[in-house]
C-alpha positions in Angstrom: -10.6 16.2 -9.3 -9.2 13.6 -6.6 -5.7 13.2 -6.5 -4.6 10.7 -6.2 -6.7 8.8 -8.4 -8.6 5.8 -7.7 -6.8 4.0 -10.3 -3.7 5.3 -8.7 -4.8 3.9 -5.3 -5.9 0.9 -6.7 -2.5 0.1 -8.4 -0.2 1.1 -5.7 -1.6 -0.8 -3.0 -2.1 -4.1 -5.1 1.4 -3.5 -6.7 3.4 -3.1 -3.4 1.3 -5.7 -1.1 1.6 -8.5 -3.5 -2.1 -9.5 -3.3 -5.2 -8.1 -4.5 -6.5 -5.6 -1.6 -8.9 -3.7 -4.0 -10.7 -5.3 -6.8 -12.8 -2.4 -7.9 -13.2 1.5 -7.4 -16.3 0.8 -5.3 -13.6 -1.3 -2.6 -11.5 2.0 -2.6 -14.6 4.3 -1.9 -15.7 1.9 0.8 -12.2 2.0 2.5 -11.7 5.5 2.3 -15.3 6.2 3.6 -14.7 3.7 6.6 -11.5 5.7 7.3 -12.9 9.1 7.0 -15.7 8.0 9.6 -13.0 6.9 12.1 -11.1 10.4 11.8 -14.4 12.2 12.6 -15.1 9.8 15.4 -11.7 10.2 16.9 -12.5 13.9 17.1 -8.7 14.8 17.7 -8.4 18.2 18.4 -4.7 18.4 17.5 -5.7 17.6 13.7 -5.8 20.4 11.5 -9.4 21.5 10.9 -8.3 22.6 7.3 -7.7 19.2 6.1 -11.1 17.3 5.5 -11.6 13.7 6.7 -12.1 12.2 3.6 -8.9 14.1 2.1 -6.7 12.8 4.8 -8.0 9.5 4.4 -7.1 9.3 0.8 -3.7 10.3 1.6 -3.0 7.8 4.4 -4.2 4.9 2.4 -2.2 6.2 -0.6 0.8 6.3 1.7 0.0 3.2 3.1 -0.1 4.3 6.8 -3.6 2.3 7.0 -3.6 -1.4 6.7 -6.6 -2.4 4.6 -7.8 -6.1 5.0 -10.0 -7.8 2.7 -13.1 -9.4 4.0 -14.4 -12.4 1.7 -17.6 -13.4 2.0 -18.9 -16.6 0.3 
């Protein structure tokens, strides 16, 4: 099971930023997948190979090491 959960990530980010960065679980998944892709493309050799890119992305977003910008389309 995913820890922290999608609900935990959603509530923590929205609560601490004071604005609604994530409005659904889908937006959390998209942010995590985009960050995981960036981690893979960086191909940093100093990164621990045991930690998977998706797990690392989840931890970074939950710890707010990554700034998530919401794109609003009309």
